[in-house]
Each structure stands twice: as structure tokens, then as C-alpha cells.
C-alpha positions in Angstrom: 177.7 41.8 152.4 175.7 39.2 153.6 173.2 37.5 151.0 169.3 38.4 151.7 168.6 34.7 151.6 171.2 33.7 154.1 169.8 31.6 156.8 171.4 33.9 159.3 169.0 36.8 158.2 165.9 34.9 157.9 163.4 33.1 160.1 161.2 30.1 159.0 162.5 30.8 155.5 161.1 34.4 155.8 163.6 37.3 155.4 163.9 39.6 158.8 163.1 42.6 156.7 159.9 41.1 155.8 158.8 40.1 159.4 156.3 42.3 161.4 157.5 44.7 163.9 156.9 43.1 167.3 156.8 46.5 169.0 154.4 48.2 166.6 150.8 48.8 167.8 148.2 46.7 166.3 146.3 48.1 163.3 142.6 47.4 162.5 142.7 46.0 159.0 139.5 48.0 158.3 140.7 51.3 159.8 142.7 52.5 156.8 139.4 52.4 154.6 137.6 54.1 157.5 140.0 56.9 157.7 140.6 58.0 154.3 137.8 60.1 153.0 135.8 58.8 149.9 136.9 60.4 146.6 133.6 62.1 146.2 133.9 64.0 149.5 137.5 65.1 148.5 136.2 66.7 145.5 133.3 68.4 147.3 135.8 70.1 149.6 138.0 71.0 146.7 134.9 72.5 144.9 133.9 74.5 147.9 137.6 76.0 148.4 137.7 77.1 145.0 134.2 78.5 144.9 135.2 80.5 148.0 138.4 81.7 146.5 136.9 82.9 143.5 134.1 84.7 145.2 136.3 86.4 147.5 138.3 87.4 144.4 135.1 88.8 142.9 134.1 90.7 145.8 137.6 92.3 146.0 137.4 93.2 142.3 133.7 94.8 142.6 135.1 96.7 145.7 138.0 98.1 144.0 135.7 99.3 140.9 133.2 101.0 143.1 135.6 102.2 146.0 138.8 102.8 144.1 137.9 104.5 140.7 141.3 104.7 138.7 140.7 108.6 138.3 140.2 109.6 141.7 143.6 111.3 142.3 142.7 113.4 139.1 139.9 114.8 140.6 139.7 117.9 142.8 139.6 118.2 146.3 136.1 117.8 147.9 136.6 121.1 149.9 138.6 123.2 147.7 140.5 126.6 148.8 138.3 129.6 148.8 139.0 133.2 148.7 136.2 135.0 150.5 135.8 138.5 149.3 133.5 141.1 150.2 130.7 142.6 147.9 133.1 145.4 146.9 135.8 142.9 146.0 138.2 143.2 149.1 139.8 140.0 150.1 138.5 138.9 153.7 139.9 135.5 154.2 141.6 132.6 152.5 140.8 129.1 153.7 141.0 125.5 152.6 143.7 123.2 150.6 144.6 124.1 147.0 144.8 121.5 144.3 145.4 122.3 140.7 145.0 120.7 137.4 146.8 117.2 137.0 150.3 117.0 135.5 151.4 114.4 132.8 155.1 113.1 133.3 155.5 113.1 129.6 155.2 116.9 129.6 157.4 117.5 132.4 161.2 118.3 132.4 162.9 114.7 132.9 164.6 115.8 135.8 161.2 116.4 137.9 159.9 112.9 137.8 163.4 111.7 138.0 163.9 113.4 141.3 160.8 111.8 142.9 161.6 108.4 141.6 165.2 108.7 142.9 164.3 109.8 146.4 160.9 107.9 146.9 161.1 104.6 144.8 164.2 103.9 142.8 162.9 100.8 141.5 159.6 102.0 140.6 159.9 101.2 136.9 160.8 97.3 137.8 158.5 96.3 140.7 154.8 95.5 140.5 153.4 97.5 143.1 155.2 96.5 146.2 159.2 96.2 146.5 160.0 93.5 148.9 164.0 94.9 149.0 162.8 98.4 150.1 160.6 96.6 152.9 163.4 94.4 154.0 165.7 97.5 154.3 163.0 99.8 156.0 162.4 96.8 158.5 166.0 96.4 159.4 166.6 100.3 159.5 163.5 100.5 161.9 164.6 97.6 164.1 168.1 99.2 164.6 166.5 102.7 165.2 164.0 101.1 167.6 161.1 102.9 165.8 159.7 103.8 162.5 162.4 105.9 160.6 162.1 104.7 157.2 159.3 103.5 155.1 159.2 100.8 152.5 156.1 101.9 150.6 156.5 102.3 146.8 155.1 105.2 144.9 152.2 102.9 143.7 151.3 102.2 147.4 151.6 106.1 148.4 149.4 106.6 145.5 146.8 104.0 146.9 147.1 105.2 150.5 146.6 108.9 149.6 143.8 108.6 147.1 141.7 105.7 148.4 142.4 105.0 152.2 142.7 106.7 155.4 146.0 107.6 157.2 145.4 104.8 160.0 148.4 102.7 160.7 147.2 99.1 160.9 147.4 95.8 159.1 143.9 95.9 157.7 144.8 99.4 156.0 148.2 98.1 155.0 146.6 94.9 153.2 144.0 97.3 151.7 147.1 99.4 150.3 148.9 96.4 149.0 145.7 94.9 147.2 145.0 98.4 145.6 148.8 98.8 144.6 148.4 95.6 142.6 145.0 96.8 141.2 146.7 100.0 140.0 149.6 98.2 138.4 147.4 95.9 136.6 145.4 98.6 134.9 147.5 101.6 134.6 151.0 102.1 133.0 153.9 103.4 135.2 153.9 106.9 133.7 150.1 107.1 134.4 150.6 106.0 138.0 153.4 108.3 138.5 151.2 111.3 136.9 148.5 110.6 139.4 150.8 110.5 142.2 152.4 113.9 141.4 149.1 115.3 140.8 147.6 114.5 144.2 150.7 114.3 146.8 150.7 116.7 149.6 153.4 119.4 149.5 152.6 121.4 152.8 151.2 124.8 153.3 147.7 123.4 152.3 148.9 122.5 148.6 148.3 119.3 147.0 149.6 118.3 143.6 152.8 119.4 141.9 151.3 122.1 139.7 149.8 123.9 142.7 153.0 123.2 144.6 155.1 124.9 141.8 153.0 127.9 141.6 153.0 128.2 145.3 156.5 128.0 146.2 158.2 129.2 143.1 155.7 131.0 140.9 156.2 128.9 137.7 154.3 126.1 136.0 155.6 122.4 136.8 156.7 122.2 133.2 159.3 124.8 133.7 160.8 123.8 137.1 164.5 123.7 137.2 166.7 120.9 138.5 167.2 122.6 142.1 163.5 123.2 142.3 162.5 119.8 141.4 164.8 118.4 143.9 163.5 120.5 146.8 159.7 119.7 145.9 160.7 115.8 145.6 162.4 116.1 149.1 159.4 117.7 150.7 157.2 114.7 150.2 158.7 112.9 153.2 157.5 115.3 155.7 155.8 118.2 153.9 154.8 120.2 157.3 158.5 120.1 158.6 160.3 120.5 155.2 158.2 123.2 153.6 160.7 125.8 152.5 158.5 128.7 153.8 158.9 127.4 157.3 162.0 125.7 157.4 164.5 126.6 154.4 167.7 125.1 155.8 165.9 121.6 156.3 164.4 121.9 153.0 167.8 122.8 151.2 169.7 120.1 153.1 167.2 117.3 152.0 167.1 118.8 148.4 171.0 118.1 148.5 170.1 114.4 149.5 167.7 114.2 146.5 170.5 115.4 144.1 172.9 112.6 145.5 170.0 110.0 145.0 169.7 111.2 141.5 173.3 111.0 140.7 173.4 107.4 142.2 170.6 106.3 140.1 172.0 107.8 136.8 169.4 110.9 136.2 172.2 113.4 136.4 176.0 113.2 136.8 177.6 113.5 140.1 179.4 116.7 138.9 176.1 118.3 138.0 174.6 117.2 141.6 177.4 119.0 143.4 177.2 122.1 141.2 173.5 122.7 141.7 172.8 125.5 143.7 170.0 125.0 146.3 166.6 126.5 145.3 164.8 129.4 147.3 161.1 129.8 147.3 159.4 132.9 146.1 158.1 134.6 149.2 154.6 136.1 148.8 153.5 138.3 151.6 149.8 136.7 152.4 148.2 139.5 154.1 144.9 137.7 153.8 144.0 135.9 157.2 142.8 132.5 157.1 139.8 133.1 159.1 137.6 136.0 160.8 134.4 135.9 162.5 132.3 136.5 159.3 134.6 134.1 157.3 134.1 131.2 159.6 130.3 131.7 159.6 129.9 131.9 155.9 132.4 129.4 154.9 130.0 126.4 155.3 127.3 128.3 153.2 130.0 128.9 150.4 130.9 125.1 150.5 127.4 123.9 149.8 126.9 126.6 147.2 129.9 125.9 145.2 130.8 122.6 143.3 134.6 121.2 143.8 136.9 122.5 141.3 140.6 123.0 140.7 142.6 125.8 142.1 141.1 128.7 144.3 137.4 129.5 144.1 136.6 133.2 144.5 133.4 133.5 146.7 131.8 136.9 146.8 129.7 137.5 150.0 127.4 140.1 151.0 129.7 141.8 153.5 130.4 145.5 153.0 134.1 146.2 153.9 133.3 149.7 154.9 130.6 148.8 157.3 132.7 146.1 158.6 135.6 148.7 159.5 132.9 150.8 161.2 131.4 147.9 163.3 135.1 146.9 164.2 136.0 150.2 165.4 132.6 150.8 167.4 133.2 147.6 169.4 137.0 148.2 169.8 136.2 151.7 171.2 133.4 150.7 173.7 133.8 151.1 177.4 132.7 147.8 178.7 135.0 147.2 181.5 136.6 144.0 180.3 133.5 142.3 179.0 132.8 141.0 175.4 130.7 142.8 172.8 129.4 141.3 169.6 127.6 143.1 166.7 125.7 142.0 163.6 124.3 144.2 161.0 122.3 142.9 158.1 119.7 144.3 155.5 116.1 143.8 156.2 116.0 141.1 153.8 118.7 139.0 155.7 122.0 140.0 153.8 124.5 140.3 156.6 126.7 143.2 155.9 129.0 143.4 159.1 129.9 141.0 161.9 131.8 141.2 165.1 131.8 138.2 167.1 134.1 139.5 170.0 136.7 141.9 171.1 139.5 139.9 169.4 139.4 137.1 166.8 142.9 136.1 167.4 142.5 136.0 171.3 139.0 134.0 170.8 137.6 132.8 167.7 134.3 131.8 169.3 131.7 133.9 167.6 129.5 135.5 170.2 127.1 136.8 167.6 126.3 133.3 165.9 127.5 130.7 168.3 126.5 132.2 171.6 123.1 131.5 173.1 122.5 134.2 175.8 119.3 135.5 177.6 117.9 138.4 175.4 116.2 139.9 178.2 113.5 142.6 177.4 114.3 142.6 173.6 112.2 139.3 173.6 109.1 141.6 174.5 108.9 142.3 170.6 107.1 138.9 170.4 104.8 139.4 173.4 103.6 142.7 172.0 103.4 141.3 168.5 101.0 138.5 169.9 99.1 141.2 171.7 98.6 143.1 168.5 97.4 140.0 166.5 94.9 139.6 169.4 93.4 142.9 168.8 95.2 145.2 171.1 96.6 148.6 170.2 99.4 150.7 171.3 96.7 152.9 173.1 95.1 150.0 174.9 95.4 149.9 178.8 97.4 147.4 180.6 97.9 147.4 184.6 101.7 148.1 185.6 101.1 146.7 189.0 102.9 143.9 190.9 101.7 140.4 189.7 102.3 137.1 191.1 102.1 133.7 189.1 102.9 130.2 190.8 104.7 131.9 193.3 107.0 133.9 191.0 106.5 137.8 190.7 108.5 140.0 188.3 109.8 143.3 189.3 110.4 146.4 187.4 114.1 147.4 187.0 113.3 150.9 188.4 111.1 149.4 191.2 108.3 151.8 190.2 104.8 150.7 189.1 102.7 153.1 187.3 99.1 151.7 187.5 97.2 151.6 184.3 99.4 152.7 181.2 99.1 152.2 177.7 100.9 149.5 175.6 103.0 152.1 174.1 104.3 153.3 177.5 104.9 149.9 178.9 107.0 148.9 175.9 108.8 152.2 175.9 109.6 151.7 179.7 110.0 148.2 179.3 107.8 147.2 182.2 108.2 143.8 183.3 105.0 143.5 185.3 103.0 144.8 182.5 104.7 142.6 180.0 104.1 139.4 181.8 100.5 140.3 182.5 100.2 140.8 178.7 101.6 137.7 178.0 99.3 135.9 180.3 96.4 137.8 178.8 97.1 137.0 175.3 98.3 133.5 176.0 101.9 132.2 176.2 101.3 129.9 173.2 100.6 132.9 171.0 103.7 134.6 172.3 105.8 131.6 171.5 104.0 131.3 168.1 104.8 134.8 167.2 108.8 134.2 168.1 108.6 131.0 166.0 107.0 132.9 163.1 109.8 135.5 163.2 112.3 132.6 162.9 113.3 131.9 166.6 114.2 128.2 166.5 116.1 127.8 169.7 113.9 126.0 172.6 111.5 128.3 174.3 110.1 127.2 177.7 106.4 127.6 178.3 106.8 129.4 181.5 105.6 132.8 182.7 109.4 134.2 182.6 109.6 133.5 178.7 108.1 137.0 178.2 111.2 138.6 180.0 113.5 136.7 177.7 114.6 133.8 180.0 115.5 131.5 177.2 118.8 131.7 175.2 119.0 132.7 171.7 121.8 133.7 169.6 122.2 137.6 168.4 121.9 136.6 164.9 118.6 134.9 165.2 117.2 137.7 167.3 118.5 140.4 165.0 116.7 138.5 162.0 113.7 138.7 163.9 113.8 142.3 164.2 114.7 142.3 160.5 111.2 140.8 159.9 109.5 143.9 161.5 111.6 146.2 159.5 110.7 144.4 156.1 107.3 143.3 157.1 107.9 139.9 156.1 108.8 136.8 158.0 110.9 134.8 158.5 114.1 136.4 157.5 116.9 133.9 157.0 120.3 135.6 157.5 122.7 134.9 154.5 126.2 135.7 154.0 126.0 135.0 150.2 124.3 137.1 147.5 121.1 135.7 145.9 121.8 133.7 142.6 120.5 135.7 139.6 117.1 134.2 138.4 117.2 132.3 135.3 115.6 133.8 132.3 111.8 133.2 132.2 112.0 132.3 136.0 109.4 133.8 138.4 110.9 136.9 139.8 109.3 136.3 143.4 112.1 133.4 143.7 114.6 135.8 144.3 112.9 136.9 147.7 112.0 133.3 148.5 115.8 132.9 149.0 115.5 135.0 152.4 111.9 134.7 152.9 110.8 130.9 153.2 107.5 129.5 154.1 106.3 132.6 156.0 104.1 135.6 155.5 103.6 139.3 155.6 102.6 141.3 158.8 99.1 142.8 158.6 100.0 146.5 157.5 97.4 148.1 159.6 96.9 145.8 162.5 100.5 144.5 163.2 103.4 146.4 161.3 102.7 150.1 161.8 101.7 149.7 165.4 104.8 147.5 166.0 106.7 150.2 164.4 105.2 152.8 166.5 106.1 150.9 169.7 109.7 150.3 168.6 110.0 154.1 167.8 108.8 154.9 171.2 111.1 152.7 172.9 114.2 153.9 171.0 113.4 157.8 171.2 111.3 158.0 174.5 112.1 155.0 176.6 115.1 153.0 177.6 116.8 153.2 174.3 117.1 157.1 174.0 121.0 156.9 173.9 120.6 154.9 170.3 118.3 157.6 168.8 119.4 159.3 165.8 118.3 162.3 163.5 117.1 159.3 161.1 113.9 157.6 162.3 115.2 155.1 164.8 113.2 151.8 165.8 114.6 149.4 168.6 114.4 147.9 172.0 116.8 147.4 175.1 117.3 144.3 176.9 118.9 143.3 180.1 119.0 139.8 181.6 118.8 138.9 185.3 121.9 140.4 187.4 123.1 142.4 184.4 124.7 139.1 183.0 123.7 140.2 179.4 122.8 143.7 177.9 121.5 144.2 174.4 120.1 146.7 172.0 118.4 145.6 168.6 117.1 148.0 166.2 116.9 149.5 162.8 117.2 152.8 160.8 117.6 153.4 157.2 118.3 150.0 155.4 120.4 148.7 158.3 119.1 146.2 161.1 121.7 146.0 163.9 121.8 144.0 167.0 124.6 144.6 169.8 125.1 142.4 172.6 127.5 142.8 175.8 128.3 140.3 178.5 131.0 138.0 179.9 132.0 134.5 178.5 131.8 133.2 182.1 128.2 134.6 182.5 129.0 136.5 185.5 127.3 139.6 186.5 128.6 142.8 185.0 128.5 146.3 186.7 124.9 147.4 188.1 125.1 150.4 185.6 125.3 147.9 182.6 122.0 147.7 180.9 120.9 147.6 177.3 120.3 151.5 177.5 123.9 151.9 178.3 126.9 150.5 176.4 124.9 148.3 173.8 122.9 151.3 172.7 126.1 153.5 172.6 127.8 151.0 170.6 124.8 150.7 168.2 124.6 154.5 167.7 128.6 154.7 167.3 128.3 152.2 164.7 125.0 153.5 162.8 125.6 157.4 162.8 128.6 156.9 160.3 127.3 153.7 158.7 124.0 155.9 157.6 126.5 158.5 156.3 127.8 156.2 153.8 125.1 153.7 153.2 122.2 156.3 153.0 119.4 157.2 155.3 116.3 156.1 153.4 114.5 153.3 154.7 113.2 151.5 151.6 111.7 148.6 153.4 109.1 150.4 155.6 105.5 151.1 154.5 105.6 153.7 151.9 102.9 155.8 153.7 104.3 155.3 157.2 105.1 158.4 159.1 107.0 157.9 162.4 105.8 159.8 165.4 107.6 163.1 165.9 109.9 163.7 168.9 108.5 166.1 171.4 110.5 169.2 172.1 112.2 169.2 175.5 110.2 170.8 178.2 111.1 174.4 178.7 112.3 175.1 182.2 111.0 178.1 184.2 113.6 180.4 185.6 113.7 180.3 189.5 114.3 184.1 189.7 111.7 186.5 190.2 110.0 187.9 187.3 111.3 191.3 187.6 114.8 189.9 187.4 114.1 188.9 183.8 115.9 192.0 182.3 118.9 192.9 180.4 121.9 192.2 182.4 123.5 195.3 181.5 120.5 197.2 183.1 120.5 195.5 186.5 124.4 195.7 186.6 124.3 199.5 185.9 121.5 199.7 188.7 123.7 197.8 191.1 126.8 200.3 190.3 124.4 203.3 191.2 123.0 201.7 194.4 126.6 201.0 195.6 127.9 204.7 194.7 124.9 206.2 196.8 125.9 204.0 199.6 129.5 205.1 199.7 128.4 208.8 199.5 126.5 208.2 202.7 129.5 206.9 204.5 
């Protein structure tokens, strides 16, 4: 090798390696100093980077502390399962998911946690929250399958997802899941994580947690599950709705065989025992209690607000009377309404709902026409017109003109086309005169009519137009019936409720009990408003358009028919029951011309009330003690069209006729 100092490898005595590159760009001797940041600036950037990192770390920790409490998986569901029962204890409906008390891994049969770990996360006890090997295996499997076929989440990640996060599939949620998994692994032991997971995971059929699942599917405590039962429950977690043994037993048993094989592969059991284990079968319980009814759907939100979250199933006692409910359902089912829908709601004068039918068939349509429908009440709205008139000094015997009236180009017509001149308010109300009612509304002032409606609990929007007196604004049947309950009780407004009042605490004011139903209202003036209004309602039900509803018990009520016979109603009360009935079509098309509030609705009302009062009692405890309803006038006697001398014993004139016939024959 040539020497470095050889003259052949040097120029002017300078080695070639030390000579400058003739092709390199020129470098400013001062540029290096300008490009290199000063040491102070580098330290400043480093300090900012570290500060930002620790700030984000602190924010993450605080977020986990406040949004991911470690005991959340051990808490009951916010909306626990409810068994809704009637006032007499009969089950009405069962709704909501069930979650029972948490389990502890240490108290379980060793095969139970072993089954879940074997099929869901076999390296659970060795990883630190996530399992890269499982993630990689799932990624390869899904790539080959062309879609998501296998998940790589650990039990810790599943706990993070089910207890603290939504079910959305996106990168943000996955990143949160990993962070929470690390958090759980740092603060909890493996057995604590597994216990929380088993206590909160979903098992299908609306069942959360191992304890509720063991009771639901096998009728036993989780501590006493067999090997086969544990394998079946562990296998369900992958797809609980599809693998629930109550819906797909073959698929559940096939999956449980896979779990047993995995348990053998991980050494939890021997291969021989895995092969010898018989597949479990669930304990089938015939659930006759429906998940929903018209009444249950309406009362469930009230019950959810009234009861705190708890483990297991909460038994909710309601105001429904099972006997009256059967009678109401039968009255609606037997009605001849030509394909239309019918709804009925019955309540006590204080608002406790005892029966509710929201349509012809809940199975065909769960839409509750008694509570959710907003239909025109027709002449039943005249209750508020005449109450406003009584408040203004009118009496049932005051005269009102029943003649055509025209207001701003609009002219109401009487349904029978007959105008009777000056008539009393009592007759106008009983005959349901539209012209007289609109004239009365304009006389006392529409604002006073609207105020009367608001006082009695009507909360839906009411237009300030002349037609409002005839019920042109939509209201619900429940709201309208509650308004009539205010007349029956003499107090307003009445709030309909499906739950019984809570007993007053010792030493509390007894008046608080009534305030549960009567809130921020008042009392009807006994002599000016209450008794006269009862007289008007009695006349309408016994002498007017509602005669088909009249009972031997004092009956009070009013018919209503909207324009073109689209809605027909009868609302009234007798005994201690206030009942509203509506008939109409869901598409709001007209019904037959013969359909009116005084026909099918009054007949349904009577078909329910007659047997209902027989079992419930006929005494009207809410009416004024000194009130005596008017007596029904006897039907007028009809004079015979035959001559007065014909009014004799039939045997006598028949004998005379025979004698006359014999004399005639003798002459022949």
C-alpha cells in the first residue's frame, strides 16, 4: 500500500485527502454559527415540550379520575328492570334490562372464570392491558376474511369499552379504550378486573352480569354453575343476541364445545373431560308477562323517575285496577265502530288512572291514542265555555239565543239544523247547540273560556278564534278526561297519574297527599260553579245528546263530534269513576255520518261503566254531600188512537163481535 507521505499522493506537500473538494459548494464561514440555535433557545424548546407532555398527562389522569371511576362496572344499571303490577298485585308488564349484584372471582368455581379467560383472553394474566399478539392475529384473520371476523381486544379493553365508552367504532374511541385499559391495569389487580368484567358484561335477553345470567338461563347462583353451564355462558359473550340459548340452542351448544376445547388447550381442564362434558340446556321459564301495554308504556317514565337505580328487578305498584282494565278492554273489543279505532281511559276524581285502552290492538299498533293522540274534542270542549259563563254570573236558567250567528265571515251550524230561538243554558248544553255556544263564548269573552280550559289542566295550544268554543283545537283524551275529573272532584287541575301517592312521613301535613294530584290550583265555587256545572252535565247525559250513556246511577257527561264526523267522544263520570271514550280513524278521514259522540262512544262508555260500577261501587264520594241530581222525568204517556168506547175489556168486545156475526148468519 502506498505511503500517505508519498509524493504521488500529495500536492505541494499537502496530502490529497486534506485538499478541499473542488466540486463542493462554497460555504460561508459564518453560516454554521447562524444555523445552529443558541443553547438557550434549545433549552427553551425542551422545557416547553416537557411541560406540554406532563400537562397532557395530568389532563388524562384527571379525565380518567372523573369520567372513569373504577367502581362503575359494579354499579347497577341507570334504568333497571321493572315489573309493573296493578294495584291488586297482578303483573302487567316487565321492561328494562336486569343486572344483579356483582360477583367475586375468588368465590366462583374455578372453571367459570377459566372458561371466560380461555375463550376471550387466554393471556389475560400475563399482558398489561393490551395484547399485541392477539391484535396481530386478529388483523391477519380479518385481512384474509375481507372484513371484521375476529377482535383483538383483551378482557381489560372490553371492560373499558362496556363500562366507560360508547359502542362507536372509530380511532378516537379505540385510543380512549387503550388509555383506560392501562389505567385499570395500573390501579386494579387481575382478579378485580375480571370480577368487574363478569359483573357487567352483556349475556343477551336483556341480562347484564354473570349473576343475572346464571339466574336467568339456569336458575342457579353463579357460584354453583357447572362446567358445561360456565362454558355456555362464556361462549355467549361474543354475540349474545345470536348465541342466547333461549333463541338458538344449537348455536349456543356448538359455541360451548369450542370453549371447552379452549379450556383444554390452556390447561384449565383435561382434554378427556372437555370431550366428556355434556352440553348444557337452559331452564325454560314461560314468560307470560308482556314487555309492553298501553298503560305500561305510559306509566314507565313515571316509575323510572320515582325509583332509584338498584340491582335486580324493581317491583312497581301502580294505580291500575286489573278488574276494571279487563272490562275496559272488553268494552272496546266488542264495539261496532266499522274499522275505526277506539280509546278509553278511566280514572278516579283525583287523577289515579285505573284503566287504559289506547287502541283496538297493542300488538298491531302500540301508539297510545288515549295519551299520544291530539284530536279535536268537538262539543266536549263546551265544558269550558259554560264554566266560564257560570264564573261570569250566568246560571243554567239564563236565556241564550239559539239563532244563526256570523263572526268574521264564519257561521257555525247546529248539527240537527234546527234553531230554537231563546233557550236556557241548560237546554243549550243538553242539546249541544253550536250557535248558542259560540254566542255564549263571545259574550263571556274567549279569553275567559281559554282561562277556564287552562285552569282545568288543558296545556295544549288553544287558538284565540271563535271556533275554539266548538273544540277546534286538538287535545289528548287523557288531558280532557282529567279536566272532567276536576268537575267531579270540585278541585283543579287534576293531574293524571299511574302511581299511587307515597305515604306521608310522620308529622307531615296531611294536605301534602292531595297536592300530589292537585297542584297550584283551586276549588270550584260550590254554589256558583260546581253544582250548576253538575246540573248541566246531568242534563246532557240524561236528557240530551248523551242519553245512550245514562245509567240508573246518577250520570254526568257530554258528547262531542268533530267536523265531518272525524272524531266522536263521550266523557263523563258516575260513582267514583271518570271515563273518557274516543272513536276515530288514525288517518283522520271521516267516519260514517251516523257516528257521533252520542252513538258508539256513549255505548262503549255505558258498556264499561255498567259492570264497572257493579264491582267498584256506585257511591260518588267526591260530589258535594248536599248535592241532589235532578230526577229524570217519566216518559210521556201516549194516548190511544182508538175511540174511548173501545177502551174496554177485550173479551167483552170480542164476545159482542161474535154475537153480531151470529145474527148476520141467521138473517142469511
